[in-house]
C-alpha positions as CSV (number, residue, x, y, z in Angstrom):
1,M,-6.2,47.2,48.8
2,I,-7.8,45.4,45.8
3,F,-11.5,45.3,44.9
4,A,-12.4,42.4,42.8
5,V,-15.3,43.4,40.6
6,G,-17.5,40.6,39.2
7,S,-17.7,42.1,35.7
8,E,-15.3,43.1,32.9
9,N,-17.6,45.9,31.9
10,P,-15.4,49.0,32.1
11,V,-18.3,51.2,33.5
12,K,-18.7,48.8,36.5
13,V,-15.0,48.4,37.1
14,N,-14.4,52.2,36.9
15,C,-17.3,53.1,39.2
16,V,-15.9,50.7,41.9
17,A,-12.4,52.1,41.4
18,E,-13.6,55.7,41.7
19,A,-15.8,55.1,44.8
20,A,-13.1,53.1,46.6
21,R,-10.3,55.6,45.8
22,A,-12.5,58.4,47.4
23,F,-11.9,56.7,50.7
24,W,-8.7,54.7,50.1
25,P,-6.5,56.5,47.5
26,Q,-4.3,53.4,47.1
27,A,-7.3,51.2,46.2
28,G,-7.4,49.4,42.9
29,A,-10.2,47.5,41.0
30,I,-9.8,44.4,38.9
31,G,-12.7,43.1,36.8
32,V,-13.2,39.4,36.3
33,S,-15.8,37.4,34.5
34,T,-18.5,36.0,36.8
35,D,-21.9,34.4,36.4
36,S,-24.8,36.3,38.1
37,G,-26.8,33.1,38.5
38,V,-29.9,35.1,37.5
39,S,-31.6,36.1,34.2
40,A,-29.5,37.9,31.6
41,Q,-32.0,40.7,32.1
42,P,-33.0,40.8,35.8
43,M,-36.7,41.8,36.0
44,T,-37.1,42.0,39.8
45,D,-35.5,43.7,42.8
46,H,-34.7,40.2,44.3
47,E,-33.0,39.0,41.0
48,M,-30.8,42.1,40.9
49,L,-29.7,41.7,44.6
50,T,-29.1,38.0,44.1
51,G,-27.0,38.7,41.0
52,A,-24.9,41.3,42.8
53,L,-24.3,39.0,45.7
54,N,-23.3,36.1,43.5
55,R,-20.9,38.2,41.4
56,A,-19.3,39.7,44.6
57,R,-18.7,36.2,46.1
58,Q,-17.2,34.8,42.8
59,A,-15.0,37.8,42.2
60,L,-13.6,37.6,45.7
61,K,-12.7,34.0,45.1
62,K,-11.2,34.6,41.7
63,V,-8.8,37.4,42.5
64,D,-5.9,36.4,44.8
65,G,-5.0,39.1,47.2
66,S,-8.3,41.0,46.9
67,S,-9.7,42.4,50.1
68,Y,-13.3,42.8,48.7
69,G,-15.5,41.3,46.1
70,V,-18.0,43.6,44.4
71,G,-21.1,42.8,42.4
72,V,-23.0,45.4,40.4
73,E,-26.2,44.1,39.0
74,G,-28.5,46.4,36.9
75,G,-32.0,45.5,36.0
76,V,-35.6,46.6,35.9
77,H,-38.7,46.5,38.0
78,D,-42.2,46.8,36.7
79,D,-45.0,48.5,38.6
80,E,-48.1,50.5,38.0
81,D,-46.1,53.5,36.9
82,G,-44.0,51.7,34.3
83,L,-40.6,50.0,34.0
84,W,-37.9,51.4,36.3
85,A,-34.2,50.9,35.7
86,Y,-31.7,50.7,38.6
87,A,-28.9,48.6,40.1
88,W,-27.9,46.8,43.3
89,V,-24.3,46.7,44.5
90,A,-23.0,44.2,47.0
91,V,-19.5,44.3,48.6
92,I,-18.2,41.3,50.5
93,D,-15.0,41.1,52.5
94,R,-12.9,38.1,53.4
95,E,-14.7,37.7,56.8
96,G,-18.0,37.4,55.0
97,R,-19.4,40.8,56.0
98,T,-21.6,42.3,53.3
99,G,-22.4,45.8,52.4
100,K,-25.3,46.7,50.1
101,G,-26.3,49.7,48.1
102,Q,-28.8,50.6,45.5
103,S,-28.6,53.2,42.7
104,G,-31.2,55.8,42.0
105,R,-34.1,54.6,39.8
106,F,-35.5,56.2,36.7
107,L,-38.5,55.4,34.5
108,L,-37.8,54.0,31.1
109,P,-39.7,55.2,28.0
110,E,-42.6,52.9,27.1
111,S,-41.0,52.1,23.7
112,V,-37.9,50.7,25.6
113,A,-40.0,49.1,28.3
114,R,-42.1,47.2,25.8
115,L,-39.0,45.6,24.2
116,V,-37.6,44.6,27.6
117,R,-41.0,43.1,28.7
118,N,-40.9,41.1,25.5
119,G,-37.5,39.5,26.4
120,M,-34.9,41.9,25.0
121,E,-32.1,43.0,27.3
122,L,-32.2,46.7,28.3
123,G,-28.9,47.6,26.6
124,D,-30.1,46.1,23.3
125,A,-33.4,47.8,23.6
126,D,-31.6,51.1,24.2
127,D,-29.4,50.6,21.2
128,Q,-32.4,49.8,19.0
129,I,-34.7,52.6,20.1
130,F,-32.0,55.3,20.4
131,G,-29.8,54.2,17.5
132,R,-26.7,53.4,19.6
133,N,-24.1,50.7,19.7
134,N,-23.1,48.9,22.9
135,S,-24.5,51.6,25.1
136,K,-24.5,49.4,28.1
137,Q,-20.7,49.6,28.2
138,K,-20.8,53.3,27.7
139,E,-23.4,55.9,28.8
140,G,-26.3,53.5,29.3
141,A,-30.0,54.5,29.2
142,I,-29.5,57.1,31.9
143,G,-26.8,58.8,29.8
144,I,-28.9,58.8,26.7
145,L,-32.1,60.0,28.4
146,S,-30.3,62.8,30.5
147,D,-28.5,64.1,27.4
148,G,-25.2,63.0,29.0
149,L,-25.7,64.9,32.2
150,I,-25.7,61.6,34.2
151,K,-23.7,58.7,32.9
152,R,-24.1,55.0,33.9
153,L,-20.9,55.4,36.0
154,D,-22.5,58.4,37.8
155,L,-25.6,56.4,38.5
156,Y,-23.7,53.4,40.0
157,K,-20.9,55.2,41.9
158,P,-23.2,56.3,44.8
159,A,-24.5,52.8,45.1
160,V,-21.0,51.5,45.5
161,T,-20.4,54.2,48.2
162,F,-23.5,53.1,50.0
163,A,-22.3,49.5,50.0
164,L,-18.9,50.6,51.4
165,L,-20.4,52.4,54.4
166,R,-20.2,49.3,56.7
167,F,-16.5,48.9,55.9
168,L,-15.8,52.6,56.5
169,H,-17.5,52.5,59.9
170,P,-17.6,49.0,61.2
171,E,-18.0,50.3,64.7
172,F,-21.6,51.2,63.8
173,Y,-22.5,48.2,61.7
174,D,-20.7,45.3,63.5
175,A,-21.7,46.2,67.1
């Protein structure tokens, strides 16, 4: 069983592999380059979900023999409380069935939020404010802010699990 992941980011590929192997020990994940079709820094819930769906569809087409395509699209949403970071995950099978899941959300510090609102990608803003390098392919903002207690993979993995539920129990979802 192969999960084609619409990203070459090791955090995203590994979170899919770990979540899938929890249910199907023989599962593997292959990351491929895809285009989200949305902004480089998604700023709305709709943009994140659209990006995840686009990546899942493309990945499924690109990887011969894959059973599922997976898109993981992180982004931000601004409301009266501040700028929230989270991700959508979409899983699509060869029959076109789609599972969706969302990660937990966390509030970004205003210093980071200000940079993102002014057009900087979250990973770059994190690197600048926290003095890191390429944090989006490592611990991410959540890892930095939680002092390593929760890493980006830890944040995304439950969302992948949520998106897989319809495939674990199609008798409840496809009836």
